C-alpha positions in Angstrom: 17.6 3.8 -0.1 16.7 7.1 -1.9 15.2 5.3 -4.8 13.1 3.1 -2.6 11.9 6.1 -0.7 10.8 7.6 -4.0 9.0 4.3 -4.9 7.2 4.2 -1.5 6.3 7.9 -1.9 4.8 7.0 -5.2 2.8 4.1 -3.7 1.4 6.5 -1.0 0.6 9.3 -3.6 -0.2 7.2 -6.8 -1.5 10.2 -8.8 1.8 12.1 -8.3 3.8 13.0 -11.4 6.0 15.6 -10.1 8.0 15.2 -6.9 10.2 17.9 -5.2 13.5 16.9 -3.8 14.8 19.1 -1.0 18.7 18.8 -0.7 21.4 20.9 1.0 23.9 22.2 -1.5 26.4 22.5 1.3 26.9 18.8 1.1 27.7 18.2 -2.7 28.7 14.6 -2.1 25.4 13.7 -0.5 23.5 15.8 -3.0 25.3 14.0 -6.0 24.7 10.7 -4.6 21.0 11.4 -3.9 20.5 12.7 -7.5 22.6 9.9 -9.1 20.1 7.4 -7.4 16.9 9.3 -7.8 17.0 10.5 -11.5 16.9 7.0 -13.1 14.4 5.8 -10.4 12.2 8.7 -11.1 12.2 8.1 -15.0 11.5 4.3 -14.4 8.2 5.1 -12.6 7.2 8.1 -14.8 8.0 10.9 -12.3 9.5 14.3 -12.9 11.7 15.5 -10.1 12.2 19.2 -9.1 15.4 19.8 -7.1 15.0 22.5 -4.4 18.0 23.6 -2.4 18.3 24.9 1.2 21.1 25.2 3.6 19.9 27.7 6.1 16.6 28.2 8.0 15.7 31.1 5.8 16.3 29.0 2.7 14.0 26.3 3.9 11.1 28.9 4.2 12.0 30.3 0.8 12.0 26.7 -0.5 8.6 26.1 0.7 7.3 29.5 -0.7 8.5 28.2 -4.0 6.9 24.9 -3.5 3.6 26.5 -2.5 3.7 28.3 -5.8 4.8 25.6 -8.1 2.7 22.9 -6.5 4.6 19.5 -6.8 2.4 16.5 -5.9 4.9 15.4 -3.1 8.1 16.0 -1.3 11.1 14.0 -0.7 13.5 15.4 2.0 17.1 14.4 1.4 19.5 13.0 3.9 21.3 15.8 5.7 22.3 16.3 9.3 21.0 20.0 9.0 17.6 18.7 7.8 17.5 16.4 10.8 18.1 19.3 13.2 15.3 21.2 11.4 12.9 18.4 11.2 10.1 20.1 13.2 10.2 23.1 10.8 10.4 20.8 7.8 7.4 18.7 8.9 5.4 21.8 9.9 5.9 23.5 6.5 5.1 20.3 4.5 2.0 19.8 6.5 0.9 23.5 6.3 1.4 23.5 2.5 -0.5 20.1 2.2 2.6 18.4 0.7 2.8 14.6 1.4 6.4 14.1 2.3 8.8 11.3 2.7 11.7 11.8 5.1 15.0 10.0 5.8 14.5 9.0 9.4 11.9 7.9 12.1 12.5 11.3 13.9 10.6 13.1 11.4 7.5 11.0 11.7 7.7 11.3 15.4 7.8 15.0 14.8 4.5 14.7 12.8 5.7 13.8 9.3 3.9 11.4 7.1 6.6 8.8 6.2 10.0 7.8 6.5 12.3 4.9 5.3 15.9 4.6 6.4 18.3 3.0 8.5 17.4 1.9 12.1 19.3 4.3 14.1 19.6 2.1 17.2 21.3 -0.5 15.1 23.6 2.0 13.5 24.7 3.1 16.8 25.2 -0.5 17.9 27.5 -0.9 14.9 29.5 2.2 15.6 29.9 0.8 19.1 31.2 -2.5 17.7 33.6 -0.6 15.6 35.0 1.5 18.4 35.3 -1.7 20.6 37.3 -3.4 18.0 39.5 -0.3 17.5 40.1 -0.1 21.3 41.1 -3.8 21.3 43.8 -2.9 18.8 42.4 -3.5 15.4 43.7 -1.4 12.6 41.0 0.9 10.9 42.3 -0.2 7.5 41.6 -3.9 8.3 38.0 -3.4 9.3 35.3 -3.9 6.7 33.0 -1.0 5.5 29.6 -1.9 7.0 26.3 -0.5 6.0 23.1 -0.6 8.2 21.3 -4.0 7.8 18.1 -2.9 9.4 15.9 -0.6 7.5 12.6 0.5 8.7 9.5 2.1 7.1 7.6 4.3 9.5 4.1 5.6 8.4 2.2 8.2 10.6 -1.0 6.7 12.0 
């Protein structure tokens, strides 16, 4: 999904050549997965990516100070629970610095962000409930299939 988010951001900002990617280094598995998907996708559409790390409120502010100085053409905010909890701050800073940004979930757009592409949270919670129900009925966790969200949504600010 990260590669698709980059493609959609490029469609929104066709003149972009450099995109900053905000990630939380405290979650190296997520960062590695994000960059593994993003780097070839960026090369394929002729974009340079600039990785920016933040794992605290202060580091988010510092990251945007760096972004204001270096002026990338757009921002892609990585998937991270910490970032979801700081969505108002992230949206505010991206807007204040004039950075078109793509976010991982609808909540960011509802907070004023430009665009999100990701799993439909209601569908994801429904799947969690279904799994919990199967476990409560005696299913063994190892016997249950791995399931990914099947409903994705693109949300663009009006």
